[in-house]
C-alpha positions in Angstrom: -13.5 17.0 -26.0 -10.8 15.0 -27.6 -7.2 15.3 -29.2 -5.7 13.4 -32.0 -1.6 13.7 -31.8 -1.4 14.4 -35.3 -3.7 17.2 -35.2 -2.9 18.7 -32.1 0.8 19.7 -33.5 -0.2 21.5 -36.5 2.9 22.9 -38.2 3.6 26.6 -37.0 4.8 28.8 -39.7 7.7 30.7 -37.9 9.3 33.9 -39.7 11.6 36.8 -38.6 11.9 40.3 -39.6 14.0 43.2 -38.6 13.6 46.8 -37.9 16.6 48.3 -39.7 18.2 51.4 -38.4 20.6 53.7 -40.1 21.6 57.2 -39.2 21.3 60.5 -41.4 21.8 64.3 -41.2 17.9 64.1 -40.8 18.4 62.0 -37.7 17.2 57.8 -37.4 15.5 56.3 -40.1 13.8 53.0 -40.4 13.1 51.0 -43.2 10.1 49.8 -44.2 8.7 48.2 -47.6 5.3 48.0 -49.5 3.9 44.8 -50.4 0.8 44.7 -53.0 0.1 40.5 -53.1 -3.0 40.6 -50.6 -3.4 44.4 -51.2 -1.5 47.5 -50.1 0.3 46.9 -47.1 3.4 48.6 -45.7 5.2 46.3 -43.0 8.8 45.4 -41.6 11.1 43.3 -43.6 10.5 39.6 -42.7 10.0 36.0 -44.1 9.5 32.6 -43.3 12.5 30.6 -41.4 13.9 27.8 -43.4 14.6 24.2 -41.8 17.7 24.2 -39.2 18.1 28.0 -40.1 18.9 30.3 -36.4 16.5 33.2 -36.2 19.1 35.9 -36.6 20.1 34.0 -39.8 16.4 34.2 -41.4 16.1 38.0 -40.6 19.7 38.5 -42.3 18.5 36.4 -45.3 15.1 37.9 -45.5 16.2 41.5 -44.9 18.4 41.2 -47.6 16.0 39.5 -50.4 13.6 41.9 -49.5 15.3 45.4 -49.5 19.1 44.2 -50.6 20.2 45.6 -47.2 22.9 44.2 -45.4 22.2 44.3 -41.8 23.3 42.5 -38.8 21.1 41.9 -35.9 21.4 43.3 -32.5 18.5 42.1 -30.3 15.2 40.4 -30.2 12.8 43.5 -29.9 9.0 41.9 -30.4 7.4 39.2 -31.3 3.6 38.5 -33.2 1.3 35.9 -34.0 -1.6 35.4 -36.0 -3.1 33.2 -38.1 -1.8 32.9 -42.0 -5.1 31.1 -43.7 -5.5 28.2 -41.5 -2.1 27.7 -39.5 -0.8 30.0 -37.0 2.1 31.8 -37.5 4.8 33.7 -35.3 7.1 36.2 -36.3 10.1 37.5 -34.0 11.7 40.9 -34.9 15.1 42.0 -34.4 16.6 45.1 -34.0 19.2 45.5 -36.9 21.9 48.1 -38.1 22.6 48.6 -41.2 25.9 47.6 -42.8 25.5 48.0 -46.7 23.3 49.8 -49.1 23.0 49.2 -52.7 22.6 52.1 -54.9 19.2 52.1 -55.9 16.5 49.5 -54.6 15.1 46.5 -57.1 11.8 46.0 -56.8 11.0 42.0 -56.6 8.0 39.4 -56.0 7.9 40.5 -52.3 8.9 43.9 -51.6 7.6 46.9 -54.5 8.9 49.8 -52.8 11.4 50.8 -49.6 11.1 54.0 -47.7 13.3 55.1 -45.2 11.2 57.1 -42.5 11.5 58.5 -38.9 10.3 56.2 -36.6 7.1 58.5 -36.2 6.3 58.5 -40.0 7.0 54.8 -40.0 4.1 54.0 -36.8 2.1 56.2 -39.0 2.5 54.6 -42.1 3.0 50.8 -41.1 -0.3 48.5 -42.0 -0.5 46.7 -38.8 -0.7 47.4 -35.4 1.5 44.9 -33.9 4.5 46.3 -36.0 3.5 50.0 -34.8 3.5 49.0 -31.2 7.5 47.3 -31.8 8.1 50.5 -32.8 6.3 52.9 -30.2 8.2 50.7 -27.3 11.7 50.8 -29.3 11.3 54.6 -29.9 9.5 56.1 -26.8 9.0 60.0 -26.8 12.3 61.8 -26.1 12.2 63.6 -23.0 13.3 66.6 -24.7 10.3 66.5 -26.9 8.1 66.2 -23.6 9.2 69.5 -22.1 8.2 71.3 -25.1 4.4 70.5 -24.1 1.9 73.4 -23.1 1.3 73.5 -19.4 -2.2 72.2 -20.1 -0.7 69.4 -21.8 1.5 68.0 -19.1 -1.2 68.6 -16.3 -3.2 66.2 -18.3 -0.5 63.5 -19.1 0.1 63.9 -14.9 -3.5 63.1 -14.5 -3.5 60.0 -16.8 -0.2 58.7 -15.1 -2.1 59.1 -11.9 -5.2 57.1 -13.2 -3.1 54.4 -14.4 -0.7 53.9 -11.9 -2.1 51.2 -10.0 -3.2 49.3 -13.6 0.5 49.6 -14.8 1.7 47.8 -11.5 -0.5 45.2 -12.1 0.4 44.8 -15.6 3.9 44.5 -14.6 3.3 42.2 -11.8 1.3 39.7 -14.8 4.4 40.0 -16.9 6.8 39.2 -14.2 4.7 36.1 -12.9 4.1 34.7 -16.2 7.9 35.1 -16.7 8.9 32.7 -14.3 5.9 30.3 -14.9 7.5 30.1 -18.5 10.4 29.7 -17.4 9.4 26.6 -15.3 7.1 25.1 -18.1 10.0 25.5 -20.6 12.4 23.2 -18.8 9.6 20.3 -19.1 9.1 20.7 -23.0 11.9 20.9 -25.7 9.8 22.8 -28.3 8.9 25.3 -26.1 12.3 25.7 -24.4 14.1 26.0 -27.9 11.6 28.8 -28.8 11.8 30.2 -25.2 14.2 33.2 -26.4 11.3 34.7 -28.8 8.6 34.4 -25.7 10.9 36.3 -23.6 11.4 38.8 -26.3 7.6 39.6 -26.5 7.6 39.8 -22.6 10.4 42.6 -22.5 8.4 44.2 -25.3 5.5 44.1 -22.9 7.5 45.7 -19.7 9.1 48.2 -21.8 5.7 49.5 -22.9 4.3 49.3 -19.3 7.4 51.1 -18.0 6.6 53.7 -20.9 2.9 54.0 -19.3 1.4 52.2 -22.5 -1.1 50.0 -21.0 -2.8 48.7 -23.8 0.7 47.9 -25.8 1.8 46.0 -22.8 -1.7 44.0 -22.4 -1.2 43.3 -26.4 2.2 42.6 -26.1 1.7 39.9 -23.0 -1.4 38.5 -24.2 0.5 37.7 -27.7 3.0 35.8 -25.9 0.5 33.5 -24.2 -1.2 32.8 -27.4 2.1 31.6 -29.2 2.9 29.7 -26.2 0.0 27.7 -27.4 1.7 26.7 -30.5 4.1 24.8 -28.7 1.8 23.0 -26.2 1.5 19.1 -25.7 -1.7 17.2 -26.1 -2.6 17.4 -22.3 -1.7 21.0 -21.8 -3.5 21.9 -25.2 -6.6 20.1 -23.9 -6.5 22.0 -20.3 -6.0 25.4 -22.3 -9.0 24.3 -24.6 -11.1 23.6 -21.1 -10.0 27.2 -19.8 -11.0 29.2 -22.6 -14.3 27.4 -23.0 -15.1 28.4 -19.0 -13.7 32.0 -20.2 -16.0 32.2 -22.7 -19.2 33.0 -20.5 -17.6 36.5 -19.9 -17.7 37.4 -23.6 -20.2 38.8 -25.7 -22.7 36.6 -27.4 -21.3 36.6 -30.7 -17.8 35.9 -29.8 -18.9 33.3 -27.2 -21.2 31.3 -29.5 -17.8 31.4 -31.5 -15.3 30.5 -28.6 -17.9 27.4 -27.8 -18.1 26.2 -31.7 -14.4 26.3 -32.0 -13.9 24.3 -28.9 -17.1 22.2 -29.0 -16.7 18.7 -26.9 -18.5 15.6 -27.9 -19.6 16.7 -31.6 -16.6 14.9 -33.2 -14.4 17.8 -34.0 -11.0 17.2 -33.0 -9.7 20.3 -30.5 -6.7 21.2 -32.4 -3.8 23.8 -32.0 -5.4 25.9 -34.5 -9.0 25.9 -33.1 -7.6 26.8 -29.6 -5.7 29.8 -31.3 -8.3 31.2 -32.9 -10.2 31.1 -29.4 -7.9 32.6 -27.9 -7.5 35.3 -30.3 -11.1 36.0 -29.8 -11.2 36.1 -26.1 -8.3 38.5 -26.5 -9.7 40.6 -28.9 -12.9 41.2 -26.7 -10.8 42.1 -23.7 -8.9 44.4 -26.0 -12.1 46.2 -26.8 -13.4 45.9 -23.2 -10.1 47.8 -22.1 -10.3 50.2 -25.1 -13.5 51.5 -24.0 -12.4 51.8 -20.5 -9.8 53.8 -21.6 -12.0 56.0 -23.6 -14.1 56.4 -20.6 -11.4 57.2 -18.6 -10.2 60.1 -20.9 -13.8 61.6 -21.3 -13.9 61.7 -17.2 -10.8 63.6 -17.0 -11.8 65.9 -19.8 -15.7 66.3 -18.3 -14.0 66.9 -15.0 -11.6 69.6 -16.5 -14.8 71.4 -18.0 -16.7 71.2 -14.7 -13.8 73.0 -13.2 -14.0 75.6 -15.2 -17.6 76.6 -15.4 -17.8 76.4 -11.3 -15.1 78.8 -11.4 -16.8 81.1 -14.0 -20.0 80.6 -11.7 -18.0 81.8 -8.5 -16.5 84.7 -10.6 -19.9 85.6 -11.2 -20.8 85.3 -7.7 -18.2 87.4 -6.6 -18.7 90.2 -8.8 -22.5 90.6 -7.2 -24.2 89.3 -10.4 -26.5 87.0 -8.3 -27.7 89.8 -6.2 -29.1 91.5 -8.8 -31.1 88.8 -10.2 -34.4 89.7 -8.5 -34.6 93.3 -9.7 -33.0 91.9 -13.4 -36.3 90.2 -13.7 -38.5 92.4 -12.6 -37.2 95.3 -14.3 -37.4 93.5 -17.5 -33.8 94.8 -18.6 -31.9 91.8 -19.6 -27.8 92.5 -20.6 -25.1 90.6 -21.7 -24.3 89.7 -18.1 -27.5 87.7 -17.2 -27.9 86.0 -20.6 -24.2 84.9 -20.3 -25.2 83.4 -16.7 -28.3 81.4 -18.3 -25.5 80.0 -20.8 -23.1 79.0 -18.2 -25.8 77.6 -16.3 -26.9 75.4 -19.4 -23.2 74.4 -19.8 -23.4 73.1 -16.2 -26.4 71.1 -17.1 -25.1 69.7 -20.3 -21.9 68.9 -18.3 -23.7 66.8 -15.4 -25.8 65.0 -18.2 -22.1 64.2 -20.1 -20.9 62.8 -16.6 -24.1 60.7 -15.6 -23.7 59.4 -19.1 -20.3 58.0 -19.0 -21.2 54.7 -16.9 -23.7 53.7 -19.4 -22.5 51.0 -21.1 -23.2 50.9 -25.0 -23.3 47.7 -27.2 -21.3 49.5 -30.2 -17.6 50.1 -29.6 -17.8 52.8 -32.3 -20.2 54.7 -30.1 -17.3 55.8 -26.9 -15.0 56.2 -29.5 -17.4 58.8 -31.6 -18.7 60.5 -28.1 -15.4 60.4 -26.5 -13.7 62.8 -29.5 -13.0 66.4 -28.3 -15.2 68.3 -31.1 -18.2 66.1 -29.7 -17.9 66.7 -26.1 -17.7 70.7 -27.3 -20.7 70.2 -29.2 -22.6 68.6 -26.2 -22.1 71.4 -24.1 -22.6 74.3 -26.5 -26.1 72.9 -27.7 -26.8 72.8 -23.6 -25.9 76.3 -23.4 -27.7 77.2 -27.0 -30.7 75.3 -25.5 -30.9 77.4 -22.2 -30.7 80.7 -23.9 -33.7 79.6 -26.4 -35.7 78.7 -23.3 -34.7 81.8 -21.7 -36.4 84.0 -24.8 -39.3 81.6 -24.8 -39.8 82.3 -21.4 -39.9 86.2 -21.9 -42.1 86.0 -24.7 -44.6 84.2 -22.3 -45.1 81.2 -25.0 -45.4 78.0 -23.5 -43.5 78.5 -20.6 -44.2 81.1 -17.8 -41.3 81.9 -15.5 -41.9 83.3 -12.2 -39.0 85.0 -11.6 -34.7 84.9 -12.5 -33.7 82.0 -10.1 -36.7 79.4 -11.6 -35.0 80.8 -14.9 -31.6 79.4 -14.1 -33.2 76.0 -12.8 -34.9 75.8 -16.1 -31.6 76.7 -17.9 -29.6 73.9 -15.7 -32.6 71.6 -17.1 -32.2 72.4 -20.8 -28.8 71.4 -20.7 -29.3 67.7 -20.5 -30.7 68.7 -24.5 -27.1 67.5 -25.4 -28.2 64.1 -25.3 -29.6 64.9 -28.6 -26.2 64.4 -30.0 -26.0 61.0 -28.7 -29.1 60.2 -30.2 -27.6 61.5 -33.7 -24.5 59.4 -33.2 -26.0 56.2 -32.5 -28.0 56.6 -35.6 -25.0 57.4 -37.8 -23.8 53.6 -36.0 -26.7 51.9 -36.3 -27.0 52.9 -40.1 -23.2 51.8 -40.9 -23.9 48.6 -39.2 -26.9 47.8 -41.7 -24.7 49.0 -44.4 -22.2 46.7 -43.3 
């Protein structure tokens, strides 16, 4: 592994943008623009920083050029990084207050349309997740909105906060520790020192997301700042970072591991440049984001399944209290079955489906899309209904004496519970859909 001084300092494209606000009779509105240069894109106004220009002046100038709006920067609210072609690019976003607005927006080479939207509408329309996250941390849900939530929704939110208490504390600790390390390293690196305010703004964004309970957004902001720091490292520090990422590659899935090792290959004549280390870090972070997302889906699904389990057990206990279990033997021998017994069979089938779904949570599926599809509320409900329907169907098969012979009502309930595991047919369908989609892609 080796570096060349001229290649280890790839020029970083520096840019600044703005979250422009104005107060109207309809409340607070945010300006976003439509760009068509590389396909349809809705984004916050931004542009490249010119030589010798301050970050504030860049934000002010670019906003005016793209939108015609004159706005004053108030504070840095976020920092993003990505590769623009083969060069790393860093964008610093400022919260800006509108000072002057033209009578009519004039489309230009950069922006084809300007819209004023509420923060929620802007988050929905923006193309890039990084800009969405900046608005989410800047304009969290107001307490007044939370008080109007239905009681069951408040319980779900409380449970989520309880599940995330320790992970959020770990995130806040990581942010604070990295902030101190960053300030210490900035004292020994002029390039890093001159860009320290932008990096500190990114850490502030991560801290706000963590304090608002947005675990994924906080980690994304923290990892973004850590990638941006790579852009200002000297030769020795960049080489050390590349070595660390190479060792971390053993934890990645196969294709990302191969890509990272190829980017940072040693002894093959390819220099380890800032661009290569930046790409490798992005691949590593993307893997961790996906794993965290899947873990989040599993936790949410586990909470939903636990809620269903409580409801099903409560319904069974209610039937027991009403004495329905005491008449099972007489019911089976008399061959007289009412709605009560059939509903009991279906309820036990629901219980079997719920237990089947819970045991399936711990399994690690290869595709990231499978947990996402399986964890939806509709699919979860469908899995339970299939378990109940299978149990009721099995009951009629047993009564007809076809294929299955059941001695008594208790044995029927045992078969009903086992038939609840037929809900796994839904998982096979989901995996089949995902596999076909991957083959077409």
